[in-house]
PQR file with spaces between the fields and no chain letter, atoms N, CA, C, O and H, PARSE charges and radii, in Angstrom:
ATOM       1  N    MET     1      16.503  -38.676   54.714 -0.4000 1.5000
ATOM       2  CA   MET     1      17.018  -38.601   53.263 -0.0000 2.0000
ATOM       3  C    MET     1      17.248  -40.023   52.865  0.5500 1.7000
ATOM       4  O    MET     1      17.122  -40.470   51.725 -0.5500 1.4000
ATOM       5  N    ARG     2      17.553  -40.590   53.790 -0.4000 1.5000
ATOM       6  CA   ARG     2      18.235  -41.979   53.937 -0.0000 2.0000
ATOM       7  C    ARG     2      17.071  -43.107   53.499  0.5500 1.7000
ATOM       8  O    ARG     2      17.253  -44.007   52.679 -0.5500 1.4000
ATOM       9  H    ARG     2      17.656  -40.227   54.715  0.4000 1.0000
ATOM      10  N    LEU     3      16.003  -42.882   54.138 -0.4000 1.5000
ATOM      11  CA   LEU     3      14.344  -43.060   53.641 -0.0000 2.0000
ATOM      12  C    LEU     3      14.038  -43.675   52.365  0.5500 1.7000
ATOM      13  O    LEU     3      13.803  -44.717   51.753 -0.5500 1.4000
ATOM      14  H    LEU     3      15.855  -42.152   54.804  0.4000 1.0000
ATOM      15  N    ARG     4      14.212  -42.100   52.314 -0.4000 1.5000
ATOM      16  CA   ARG     4      12.785  -41.133   50.712 -0.0000 2.0000
ATOM      17  C    ARG     4      14.350  -41.995   49.419  0.5500 1.7000
ATOM      18  O    ARG     4      13.979  -42.574   48.398 -0.5500 1.4000
ATOM      19  H    ARG     4      14.403  -41.254   52.811  0.4000 1.0000
ATOM      20  N    LEU     5      15.067  -41.949   49.573 -0.4000 1.5000
ATOM      21  CA   LEU     5      16.722  -42.311   48.747 -0.0000 2.0000
ATOM      22  C    LEU     5      16.709  -44.373   48.382  0.5500 1.7000
ATOM      23  O    LEU     5      16.996  -44.983   47.352 -0.5500 1.4000
ATOM      24  H    LEU     5      15.368  -41.478   50.402  0.4000 1.0000
ATOM      25  N    ILE     6      16.027  -45.119   50.398 -0.4000 1.5000
ATOM      26  CA   ILE     6      15.589  -46.138   49.805 -0.0000 2.0000
ATOM      27  C    ILE     6      14.064  -46.944   49.053  0.5500 1.7000
ATOM      28  O    ILE     6      13.829  -48.065   48.601 -0.5500 1.4000
ATOM      29  H    ILE     6      15.794  -44.623   51.235  0.4000 1.0000
ATOM      30  N    ASP     7      13.086  -45.382   49.274 -0.4000 1.5000
ATOM      31  CA   ASP     7      11.497  -46.074   48.639 -0.0000 2.0000
ATOM      32  C    ASP     7      12.028  -45.385   47.349  0.5500 1.7000
ATOM      33  O    ASP     7      10.951  -45.356   46.752 -0.5500 1.4000
ATOM      34  H    ASP     7      13.276  -44.471   49.641  0.4000 1.0000
ATOM      35  N    ILE     8      13.175  -44.637   46.224 -0.4000 1.5000
ATOM      36  CA   ILE     8      13.036  -44.672   45.723 -0.0000 2.0000
ATOM      37  C    ILE     8      13.809  -45.769   44.621  0.5500 1.7000
ATOM      38  O    ILE     8      13.396  -45.656   43.467 -0.5500 1.4000
ATOM      39  H    ILE     8      14.049  -44.661   46.709  0.4000 1.0000
ATOM      40  N    GLU     9      15.045  -46.975   44.880 -0.4000 1.5000
ATOM      41  CA   GLU     9      15.197  -47.796   44.617 -0.0000 2.0000
ATOM      42  C    GLU     9      14.958  -48.991   44.236  0.5500 1.7000
ATOM      43  O    GLU     9      15.618  -49.794   43.578 -0.5500 1.4000
ATOM      44  H    GLU     9      15.380  -47.067   45.818  0.4000 1.0000
ATOM      45  N    TYR    10      13.840  -49.036   44.764 -0.4000 1.5000
ATOM      46  CA   TYR    10      12.599  -49.780   44.134 -0.0000 2.0000
ATOM      47  C    TYR    10      11.040  -49.508   43.974  0.5500 1.7000
ATOM      48  O    TYR    10       9.910  -49.875   44.297 -0.5500 1.4000
ATOM      49  H    TYR    10      13.303  -48.383   45.299  0.4000 1.0000
ATOM      50  N    LYS    11      11.939  -48.428   43.102 -0.4000 1.5000
ATOM      51  CA   LYS    11      10.956  -47.973   41.661 -0.0000 2.0000
ATOM      52  C    LYS    11      11.526  -48.286   40.107  0.5500 1.7000
ATOM      53  O    LYS    11      11.056  -47.930   39.026 -0.5500 1.4000
ATOM      54  H    LYS    11      12.857  -48.131   42.839  0.4000 1.0000
ATOM      55  N    ASP    12      12.500  -48.941   40.357 -0.4000 1.5000
ATOM      56  CA   ASP    12      13.054  -49.420   38.938 -0.0000 2.0000
ATOM      57  C    ASP    12      13.251  -48.568   38.207  0.5500 1.7000
ATOM      58  O    ASP    12      12.952  -48.814   37.038 -0.5500 1.4000
ATOM      59  H    ASP    12      12.881  -49.230   41.235  0.4000 1.0000
ATOM      60  N    LEU    13      13.599  -47.739   38.392 -0.4000 1.5000
ATOM      61  CA   LEU    13      13.547  -45.569   37.530 -0.0000 2.0000
ATOM      62  C    LEU    13      15.060  -46.201   37.335  0.5500 1.7000
ATOM      63  O    LEU    13      15.602  -47.066   38.023 -0.5500 1.4000
ATOM      64  H    LEU    13      13.842  -47.539   39.341  0.4000 1.0000
ATOM      65  N    GLU    14      15.787  -45.206   35.699 -0.4000 1.5000
ATOM      66  CA   GLU    14      16.525  -45.296   35.444 -0.0000 2.0000
ATOM      67  C    GLU    14      16.990  -44.357   35.516  0.5500 1.7000
ATOM      68  O    GLU    14      16.406  -43.273   35.507 -0.5500 1.4000
ATOM      69  H    GLU    14      15.346  -44.503   35.140  0.4000 1.0000
ATOM      70  N    GLU    15      19.084  -44.684   35.678 -0.4000 1.5000
ATOM      71  CA   GLU    15      19.590  -44.087   35.889 -0.0000 2.0000
ATOM      72  C    GLU    15      19.406  -42.891   35.935  0.5500 1.7000
ATOM      73  O    GLU    15      19.113  -42.630   37.102 -0.5500 1.4000
ATOM      74  H    GLU    15      19.559  -45.563   35.686  0.4000 1.0000
ATOM      75  N    ASP    16      19.408  -41.911   35.277 -0.4000 1.5000
ATOM      76  CA   ASP    16      18.961  -40.476   35.127 -0.0000 2.0000
ATOM      77  C    ASP    16      17.675  -40.406   35.804  0.5500 1.7000
ATOM      78  O    ASP    16      17.602  -39.872   36.911 -0.5500 1.4000
ATOM      79  H    ASP    16      19.646  -42.123   34.329  0.4000 1.0000
ATOM      80  N    GLU    17      17.058  -40.705   35.455 -0.4000 1.5000
ATOM      81  CA   GLU    17      15.285  -39.810   36.550 -0.0000 2.0000
ATOM      82  C    GLU    17      16.134  -40.244   37.308  0.5500 1.7000
ATOM      83  O    GLU    17      17.111  -39.494   37.308 -0.5500 1.4000
ATOM      84  H    GLU    17      17.117  -41.139   34.556  0.4000 1.0000
ATOM      85  N    MET    18      16.349  -41.859   38.552 -0.4000 1.5000
ATOM      86  CA   MET    18      16.827  -41.864   39.985 -0.0000 2.0000
ATOM      87  C    MET    18      17.446  -40.735   40.136  0.5500 1.7000
ATOM      88  O    MET    18      16.770  -39.855   40.670 -0.5500 1.4000
ATOM      89  H    MET    18      15.555  -42.468   38.552  0.4000 1.0000
ATOM      90  N    ILE    19      19.213  -40.290   39.647 -0.4000 1.5000
ATOM      91  CA   ILE    19      19.364  -39.313   39.951 -0.0000 2.0000
ATOM      92  C    ILE    19      18.792  -37.962   39.352  0.5500 1.7000
ATOM      93  O    ILE    19      19.601  -37.036   39.423 -0.5500 1.4000
ATOM      94  H    ILE    19      19.762  -41.005   39.213  0.4000 1.0000
ATOM      95  N    GLU    20      17.920  -37.740   38.941 -0.4000 1.5000
ATOM      96  CA   GLU    20      17.387  -36.402   38.824 -0.0000 2.0000
ATOM      97  C    GLU    20      16.806  -36.579   40.162  0.5500 1.7000
ATOM      98  O    GLU    20      16.890  -35.571   40.863 -0.5500 1.4000
ATOM      99  H    GLU    20      17.264  -38.492   38.884  0.4000 1.0000
ATOM     100  N    ARG    21      16.105  -37.840   40.826 -0.4000 1.5000
ATOM     101  CA   ARG    21      15.265  -37.367   41.498 -0.0000 2.0000
ATOM     102  C    ARG    21      16.037  -37.273   43.261  0.5500 1.7000
ATOM     103  O    ARG    21      15.758  -36.393   44.076 -0.5500 1.4000
ATOM     104  H    ARG    21      16.037  -38.660   40.256  0.4000 1.0000
ATOM     105  N    ILE    22      16.680  -38.022   43.414 -0.4000 1.5000
ATOM     106  CA   ILE    22      17.515  -38.061   44.668 -0.0000 2.0000
ATOM     107  C    ILE    22      18.029  -36.497   44.406  0.5500 1.7000
ATOM     108  O    ILE    22      17.998  -36.084   45.565 -0.5500 1.4000
ATOM     109  H    ILE    22      16.906  -38.737   42.752  0.4000 1.0000
ATOM     110  N    ARG    23      18.551  -35.204   43.478 -0.4000 1.5000
ATOM     111  CA   ARG    23      19.048  -34.441   43.485 -0.0000 2.0000
ATOM     112  C    ARG    23      17.295  -33.873   43.452  0.5500 1.7000
ATOM     113  O    ARG    23      16.808  -34.944   43.813 -0.5500 1.4000
ATOM     114  H    ARG    23      18.576  -35.540   42.537  0.4000 1.0000
ATOM     115  N    ARG    24      16.520  -33.285   43.337 -0.4000 1.5000
ATOM     116  CA   ARG    24      15.620  -33.382   44.222 -0.0000 2.0000
ATOM     117  C    ARG    24      15.141  -33.634   45.787  0.5500 1.7000
ATOM     118  O    ARG    24      14.550  -32.728   46.375 -0.5500 1.4000
ATOM     119  H    ARG    24      16.916  -32.414   43.044  0.4000 1.0000
ATOM     120  N    ILE    25      15.323  -34.467   46.219 -0.4000 1.5000
ATOM     121  CA   ILE    25      14.525  -34.750   47.191 -0.0000 2.0000
ATOM     122  C    ILE    25      16.798  -34.217   47.637  0.5500 1.7000
ATOM     123  O    ILE    25      17.041  -34.522   48.805 -0.5500 1.4000
ATOM     124  H    ILE    25      15.803  -35.203   45.741  0.4000 1.0000
ATOM     125  N    TYR    26      17.290  -33.979   47.352 -0.4000 1.5000
ATOM     126  CA   TYR    26      18.426  -33.213   48.751 -0.0000 2.0000
ATOM     127  C    TYR    26      17.716  -31.763   49.017  0.5500 1.7000
ATOM     128  O    TYR    26      17.417  -31.400   50.155 -0.5500 1.4000
ATOM     129  H    TYR    26      17.093  -33.731   46.404  0.4000 1.0000
ATOM     130  N    ILE    27      17.451  -30.888   47.728 -0.4000 1.5000
ATOM     131  CA   ILE    27      16.691  -30.204   47.948 -0.0000 2.0000
ATOM     132  C    ILE    27      15.341  -29.860   48.977  0.5500 1.7000
ATOM     133  O    ILE    27      15.152  -28.945   49.777 -0.5500 1.4000
ATOM     134  H    ILE    27      17.694  -31.182   46.804  0.4000 1.0000
ATOM     135  N    GLU    28      14.712  -30.741   48.668 -0.4000 1.5000
ATOM     136  CA   GLU    28      13.838  -30.089   49.417 -0.0000 2.0000
ATOM     137  C    GLU    28      13.891  -31.104   51.044  0.5500 1.7000
ATOM     138  O    GLU    28      12.860  -31.581   51.519 -0.5500 1.4000
ATOM     139  H    GLU    28      14.865  -31.485   48.018  0.4000 1.0000
ATOM     140  N    GLU    29      15.249  -31.274   51.688 -0.4000 1.5000
ATOM     141  CA   GLU    29      15.357  -32.091   52.825 -0.0000 2.0000
ATOM     142  C    GLU    29      16.596  -30.994   52.957  0.5500 1.7000
ATOM     143  O    GLU    29      16.518  -30.752   54.162 -0.5500 1.4000
ATOM     144  H    GLU    29      16.086  -30.887   51.302  0.4000 1.0000
ATOM     145  N    TYR    30      17.559  -30.280   52.522 -0.4000 1.5000
ATOM     146  CA   TYR    30      18.577  -29.467   52.860 -0.0000 2.0000
ATOM     147  C    TYR    30      18.034  -28.356   52.247  0.5500 1.7000
ATOM     148  O    TYR    30      18.119  -27.564   53.186 -0.5500 1.4000
ATOM     149  H    TYR    30      17.622  -30.476   51.543  0.4000 1.0000
ATOM     150  N    GLY    31      17.580  -27.785   51.420 -0.4000 1.5000
ATOM     151  CA   GLY    31      17.132  -26.463   51.085 -0.0000 2.0000
ATOM     152  C    GLY    31      17.919  -25.842   50.318  0.5500 1.7000
ATOM     153  O    GLY    31      17.656  -24.693   49.962 -0.5500 1.4000
ATOM     154  H    GLY    31      17.511  -28.429   50.658  0.4000 1.0000
ATOM     155  N    LYS    32      19.367  -26.678   49.799 -0.4000 1.5000
ATOM     156  CA   LYS    32      20.140  -26.116   48.482 -0.0000 2.0000
ATOM     157  C    LYS    32      20.522  -27.103   47.706  0.5500 1.7000
ATOM     158  O    LYS    32      20.120  -28.206   48.077 -0.5500 1.4000
ATOM     159  H    LYS    32      19.580  -27.612   50.088  0.4000 1.0000
ATOM     160  N    GLU    33      21.346  -27.072   46.480 -0.4000 1.5000
ATOM     161  CA   GLU    33      21.382  -27.634   46.098 -0.0000 2.0000
ATOM     162  C    GLU    33      22.657  -28.990   45.979  0.5500 1.7000
ATOM     163  O    GLU    33      23.844  -28.848   46.272 -0.5500 1.4000
ATOM     164  H    GLU    33      21.671  -26.176   46.179  0.4000 1.0000
ATOM     165  N    LEU    34      22.031  -30.215   45.495 -0.4000 1.5000
ATOM     166  CA   LEU    34      23.613  -30.577   46.104 -0.0000 2.0000
ATOM     167  C    LEU    34      24.700  -30.639   44.948  0.5500 1.7000
ATOM     168  O    LEU    34      24.419  -31.140   43.859 -0.5500 1.4000
ATOM     169  H    LEU    34      21.066  -30.330   45.257  0.4000 1.0000
ATOM     170  N    SER    35      25.777  -30.184   45.188 -0.4000 1.5000
ATOM     171  CA   SER    35      26.665  -29.689   44.656 -0.0000 2.0000
ATOM     172  C    SER    35      28.474  -31.269   44.351  0.5500 1.7000
ATOM     173  O    SER    35      29.667  -31.442   44.602 -0.5500 1.4000
ATOM     174  H    SER    35      26.006  -29.778   46.072  0.4000 1.0000
ATOM     175  N    VAL    36      27.592  -31.729   43.858 -0.4000 1.5000
ATOM     176  CA   VAL    36      28.472  -32.667   43.664 -0.0000 2.0000
ATOM     177  C    VAL    36      28.048  -34.108   42.202  0.5500 1.7000
ATOM     178  O    VAL    36      26.919  -34.259   41.736 -0.5500 1.4000
ATOM     179  H    VAL    36      26.623  -31.588   43.654  0.4000 1.0000
ATOM     180  N    ASN    37      29.018  -34.758   41.877 -0.4000 1.5000
ATOM     181  CA   ASN    37      28.555  -35.779   40.870 -0.0000 2.0000
ATOM     182  C    ASN    37      28.037  -36.331   41.839  0.5500 1.7000
ATOM     183  O    ASN    37      28.153  -36.311   43.064 -0.5500 1.4000
ATOM     184  H    ASN    37      29.935  -34.636   42.256  0.4000 1.0000
ATOM     185  N    VAL    38      26.846  -37.332   40.333 -0.4000 1.5000
ATOM     186  CA   VAL    38      26.705  -37.986   41.691 -0.0000 2.0000
ATOM     187  C    VAL    38      26.158  -39.622   40.688  0.5500 1.7000
ATOM     188  O    VAL    38      25.415  -39.534   39.711 -0.5500 1.4000
ATOM     189  H    VAL    38      26.751  -37.349   39.338  0.4000 1.0000
ATOM     190  N    ASP    39      26.665  -40.859   41.157 -0.4000 1.5000
ATOM     191  CA   ASP    39      26.674  -42.143   39.778 -0.0000 2.0000
ATOM     192  C    ASP    39      25.948  -43.363   40.736  0.5500 1.7000
ATOM     193  O    ASP    39      26.342  -43.625   41.872 -0.5500 1.4000
ATOM     194  H    ASP    39      27.269  -40.930   41.951  0.4000 1.0000
ATOM     195  N    VAL    40      24.665  -44.145   39.968 -0.4000 1.5000
ATOM     196  CA   VAL    40      23.192  -44.903   40.363 -0.0000 2.0000
ATOM     197  C    VAL    40      24.859  -46.284   40.282  0.5500 1.7000
ATOM     198  O    VAL    40      25.781  -46.038   39.505 -0.5500 1.4000
ATOM     199  H    VAL    40      24.345  -43.931   39.045  0.4000 1.0000
ATOM     200  N    PHE    41      24.883  -47.175   40.914 -0.4000 1.5000
ATOM     201  CA   PHE    41      25.390  -48.915   40.344 -0.0000 2.0000
ATOM     202  C    PHE    41      23.823  -49.839   40.982  0.5500 1.7000
ATOM     203  O    PHE    41      23.270  -49.464   42.016 -0.5500 1.4000
ATOM     204  H    PHE    41      24.134  -47.375   41.546  0.4000 1.0000
ATOM     205  N    ASN    42      23.384  -50.856   40.285 -0.4000 1.5000
ATOM     206  CA   ASN    42      22.466  -51.419   40.194 -0.0000 2.0000
ATOM     207  C    ASN    42      22.882  -53.237   40.406  0.5500 1.7000
ATOM     208  O    ASN    42      23.008  -54.205   39.655 -0.5500 1.4000
ATOM     209  H    ASN    42      23.833  -51.161   39.445  0.4000 1.0000
ATOM     210  N    SER    43      22.928  -53.116   41.073 -0.4000 1.5000
ATOM     211  CA   SER    43      23.740  -54.393   40.343 -0.0000 2.0000
ATOM     212  C    SER    43      23.149  -55.835   40.145  0.5500 1.7000
ATOM     213  O    SER    43      23.690  -56.941   40.132 -0.5500 1.4000
ATOM     214  H    SER    43      22.825  -52.330   41.683  0.4000 1.0000
ATOM     215  N    PHE    44      21.798  -55.414   39.989 -0.4000 1.5000
ATOM     216  CA   PHE    44      20.298  -56.219   38.393 -0.0000 2.0000
ATOM     217  C    PHE    44      20.597  -56.619   37.866  0.5500 1.7000
ATOM     218  O    PHE    44      20.460  -57.799   37.542 -0.5500 1.4000
ATOM     219  H    PHE    44      21.358  -54.516   39.999  0.4000 1.0000
ATOM     220  N    GLY    45      21.675  -55.142   37.178 -0.4000 1.5000
ATOM     221  CA   GLY    45      21.877  -54.963   35.592 -0.0000 2.0000
ATOM     222  C    GLY    45      23.439  -55.479   35.349  0.5500 1.7000
ATOM     223  O    GLY    45      23.786  -55.646   34.180 -0.5500 1.4000
ATOM     224  H    GLY    45      21.786  -54.184   37.441  0.4000 1.0000
ATOM     225  N    SER    46      24.399  -55.739   36.424 -0.4000 1.5000
ATOM     226  CA   SER    46      25.171  -55.714   36.548 -0.0000 2.0000
ATOM     227  C    SER    46      25.530  -56.952   36.012  0.5500 1.7000
ATOM     228  O    SER    46      24.849  -57.841   36.524 -0.5500 1.4000
ATOM     229  H    SER    46      24.116  -55.604   37.374  0.4000 1.0000
ATOM     230  N    SER    47      26.666  -57.539   34.835 -0.4000 1.5000
ATOM     231  CA   SER    47      27.137  -58.566   34.552 -0.0000 2.0000
ATOM     232  C    SER    47      28.046  -58.967   35.146  0.5500 1.7000
ATOM     233  O    SER    47      28.486  -59.908   34.486 -0.5500 1.4000
ATOM     234  H    SER    47      27.218  -56.817   34.420  0.4000 1.0000
ATOM     235  N    VAL    48      28.967  -58.754   36.537 -0.4000 1.5000
ATOM     236  CA   VAL    48      28.920  -58.662   37.822 -0.0000 2.0000
ATOM     237  C    VAL    48      28.972  -59.635   38.469  0.5500 1.7000
ATOM     238  O    VAL    48      29.849  -60.348   38.957 -0.5500 1.4000
ATOM     239  H    VAL    48      28.610  -57.989   37.073  0.4000 1.0000
ATOM     240  N    PHE    49      27.300  -59.573   38.401 -0.4000 1.5000
ATOM     241  CA   PHE    49      26.558  -60.133   39.296 -0.0000 2.0000
ATOM     242  C    PHE    49      25.975  -61.035   38.717  0.5500 1.7000
ATOM     243  O    PHE    49      25.054  -61.628   39.279 -0.5500 1.4000
ATOM     244  H    PHE    49      26.588  -58.993   38.005  0.4000 1.0000
ATOM     245  N    LYS    50      26.377  -61.348   37.462 -0.4000 1.5000
ATOM     246  CA   LYS    50      25.132  -62.560   36.508 -0.0000 2.0000
ATOM     247  C    LYS    50      25.010  -62.758   37.118  0.5500 1.7000
ATOM     248  O    LYS    50      24.121  -62.228   37.784 -0.5500 1.4000
ATOM     249  H    LYS    50      27.125  -60.866   37.006  0.4000 1.0000
ATOM     250  N    TYR    51      26.301  -64.435   37.902 -0.4000 1.5000
ATOM     251  CA   TYR    51      26.687  -65.421   37.837 -0.0000 2.0000
ATOM     252  C    TYR    51      26.167  -65.738   39.586  0.5500 1.7000
ATOM     253  O    TYR    51      25.972  -66.865   40.042 -0.5500 1.4000
ATOM     254  H    TYR    51      27.023  -64.866   37.360  0.4000 1.0000
ATOM     255  N    ASP    52      26.046  -64.661   40.225 -0.4000 1.5000
ATOM     256  CA   ASP    52      26.726  -64.878   41.355 -0.0000 2.0000
ATOM     257  C    ASP    52      25.544  -66.094   42.305  0.5500 1.7000
ATOM     258  O    ASP    52      24.898  -66.988   41.759 -0.5500 1.4000
ATOM     259  H    ASP    52      26.204  -63.745   39.855  0.4000 1.0000
ATOM     260  N    GLU    53      25.544  -65.969   42.888 -0.4000 1.5000
ATOM     261  CA   GLU    53      25.022  -67.249   43.513 -0.0000 2.0000
ATOM     262  C    GLU    53      24.720  -66.451   45.021  0.5500 1.7000
ATOM     263  O    GLU    53      23.518  -66.288   44.810 -0.5500 1.4000
ATOM     264  H    GLU    53      26.068  -65.242   43.332  0.4000 1.0000
ATOM     265  N    SER    54      24.824  -66.145   45.699 -0.4000 1.5000
ATOM     266  CA   SER    54      24.471  -65.168   46.889 -0.0000 2.0000
ATOM     267  C    SER    54      23.099  -64.275   46.751  0.5500 1.7000
ATOM     268  O    SER    54      22.591  -63.870   47.797 -0.5500 1.4000
ATOM     269  H    SER    54      25.800  -66.277   45.871  0.4000 1.0000
ATOM     270  N    SER    55      22.741  -64.090   46.020 -0.4000 1.5000
ATOM     271  CA   SER    55      20.640  -63.887   45.836 -0.0000 2.0000
ATOM     272  C    SER    55      21.055  -61.661   46.344  0.5500 1.7000
ATOM     273  O    SER    55      20.164  -60.822   46.474 -0.5500 1.4000
ATOM     274  H    SER    55      23.154  -64.420   45.171  0.4000 1.0000
ATOM     275  N    TYR    56      22.471  -61.404   46.482 -0.4000 1.5000
ATOM     276  CA   TYR    56      22.733  -59.692   46.330 -0.0000 2.0000
ATOM     277  C    TYR    56      22.094  -59.729   45.619  0.5500 1.7000
ATOM     278  O    TYR    56      21.746  -60.661   44.895 -0.5500 1.4000
ATOM     279  H    TYR    56      23.195  -62.086   46.376  0.4000 1.0000
ATOM     280  N    ASP    57      21.577  -57.964   45.708 -0.4000 1.5000
ATOM     281  CA   ASP    57      20.679  -57.144   44.848 -0.0000 2.0000
ATOM     282  C    ASP    57      20.079  -55.686   45.514  0.5500 1.7000
ATOM     283  O    ASP    57      18.905  -55.493   45.830 -0.5500 1.4000
ATOM     284  H    ASP    57      21.859  -57.206   46.296  0.4000 1.0000
ATOM     285  N    GLY    58      20.771  -55.091   45.592 -0.4000 1.5000
ATOM     286  CA   GLY    58      21.463  -53.382   46.025 -0.0000 2.0000
ATOM     287  C    GLY    58      21.613  -52.415   44.798  0.5500 1.7000
ATOM     288  O    GLY    58      21.503  -52.741   43.616 -0.5500 1.4000
ATOM     289  H    GLY    58      21.725  -55.247   45.336  0.4000 1.0000
ATOM     290  N    THR    59      21.907  -51.072   45.331 -0.4000 1.5000
ATOM     291  CA   THR    59      21.801  -50.209   44.328 -0.0000 2.0000
ATOM     292  C    THR    59      23.060  -49.346   45.584  0.5500 1.7000
ATOM     293  O    THR    59      23.248  -49.187   46.791 -0.5500 1.4000
ATOM     294  H    THR    59      21.997  -50.807   46.291  0.4000 1.0000
ATOM     295  N    SER    60      23.497  -49.088   44.564 -0.4000 1.5000
ATOM     296  CA   SER    60      24.711  -48.093   45.439 -0.0000 2.0000
ATOM     297  C    SER    60      24.612  -46.984   44.597  0.5500 1.7000
ATOM     298  O    SER    60      24.427  -46.935   43.381 -0.5500 1.4000
ATOM     299  H    SER    60      23.344  -49.217   43.584  0.4000 1.0000
ATOM     300  N    ILE    61      24.781  -45.996   45.526 -0.4000 1.5000
ATOM     301  CA   ILE    61      25.098  -44.415   45.005 -0.0000 2.0000
ATOM     302  C    ILE    61      26.292  -43.340   45.442  0.5500 1.7000
ATOM     303  O    ILE    61      26.679  -43.104   46.586 -0.5500 1.4000
ATOM     304  H    ILE    61      24.932  -46.037   46.514  0.4000 1.0000
ATOM     305  N    HIS    62      26.649  -42.896   44.491 -0.4000 1.5000
ATOM     306  CA   HIS    62      28.790  -42.387   44.939 -0.0000 2.0000
ATOM     307  C    HIS    62      28.082  -41.228   44.164  0.5500 1.7000
ATOM     308  O    HIS    62      27.375  -41.173   43.158 -0.5500 1.4000
ATOM     309  H    HIS    62      26.335  -43.088   43.561  0.4000 1.0000
ATOM     310  N    PHE    63      28.689  -40.114   45.276 -0.4000 1.5000
ATOM     311  CA   PHE    63      28.143  -38.926   45.182 -0.0000 2.0000
ATOM     312  C    PHE    63      29.929  -38.482   45.783  0.5500 1.7000
ATOM     313  O    PHE    63      30.419  -38.687   46.894 -0.5500 1.4000
ATOM     314  H    PHE    63      29.263  -40.159   46.094  0.4000 1.0000
ATOM     315  N    TYR    64      30.554  -37.832   44.562 -0.4000 1.5000
ATOM     316  CA   TYR    64      31.528  -37.493   44.532 -0.0000 2.0000
ATOM     317  C    TYR    64      32.156  -35.683   44.497  0.5500 1.7000
ATOM     318  O    TYR    64      31.484  -34.791   45.013 -0.5500 1.4000
ATOM     319  H    TYR    64      30.156  -37.665   43.660  0.4000 1.0000
ATOM     320  N    THR    65      33.367  -35.433   43.882 -0.4000 1.5000
ATOM     321  CA   THR    65      33.899  -34.615   43.514 -0.0000 2.0000
ATOM     322  C    THR    65      34.464  -34.159   42.174  0.5500 1.7000
ATOM     323  O    THR    65      35.066  -33.089   42.090 -0.5500 1.4000
ATOM     324  H    THR    65      33.913  -36.158   43.463  0.4000 1.0000
């Protein structure tokens, strides 16, 4: 599952589409629906990292109830 999540990170998907694919991948990998909420944070579009000189660009996926 981890590699599949990394793969979709690089597809420049909208947040809703990415969450839908995460849920689909979970079903395919584990045979059951993901029963938690999912948030996706991409540093690329964040104003927090707008002037950051670290060159950090990543995606965080938060699963919570």
